[in-house]
Each structure stands twice: as C-alpha cells, then as structure tokens.
C-alpha positions, -999 to +999 in steps of 0.1 A: -632-554-113-649-582-101-676-578-071-667-595-040-698-618-033-711-608+007-711-636+029-746-656+037-751-689+043-721-711+025-727-745+026-685-756+025-700-794+011-711-777-022-679-762-030-661-794-030-655-815-064-635-844-072-614-836-101-585-868-110-597-885-081-590-860-052-614-837-037-606-800-046-623-764-043-624-736-072-606-704-067-640-688-070-650-706-043-621-698-021-627-663-030-661-661-019-651-681+014-625-657+023-646-622+009-617-613-018-617-615-054-609-643-071-579-627-089-563-622-047-563-660-044-541-669-079-519-636-066-515-654-034-508-692-049-488-672-079-461-651-051-463-680-023-456-711-042-435-726-007-469-721+007-495-740-022-473-769-039-486-784-065-504-813-044-527-787-032-528-763-064-530-770-104-551-759-129-575-777-150-571-790-186-600-782-211-619-818-206-616-811-168-628-776-171-660-785-193-669-813-171-668-792-138-686-763-159-716-793-165-716-804-133-719-768-119-747-761-142-766-797-133-761-785-094-770-753-098-802-759-116-815-786-094-806-765-059-820-732-072-790-713-074-799-697-108-772-717-126 
C-alpha cells in the first residue's frame, strides 16, 4: 500500500506543469493535496467520468512521461527536494 504523504507546506504552483500546451496537475500531486493514496484519485476519475471529462483528465504518452520525469528530476535537484 502507498504511504499517504503528510500535509506540510505545499506550494501548489510547484505542482503545475505544462503538457500539450495546457497547465495540468499530476494524480500524485492531487493525492498529496487531498491526503489520499494516488489510486483513490484514479478510482474517482474512473468511477465518475461525468465529473472528469477528457478535457480535465488524460493519460500521458511515453514521450510526455519521459519529458515530465526529466523536468521533475531537474526541478527536485534545484529545489533540494531530494529528487
């Protein structure tokens, strides 16, 4: 089971990324904000499609995933978040 991350000082702006020309937040970051496991966020999206239309929710392709990993890694190192 995933550990639920305790809420500390969370800077929402650091959780916003631009993908496909749109500002987005990752399920992992939403889970941190709501203090739930990531799988609960994904279950909510899957079980309530009327509340999460495609313009609010999408799955990254392999290239987008790799690019995002690079951004997060670089950002984490620069901000001393531990990578």
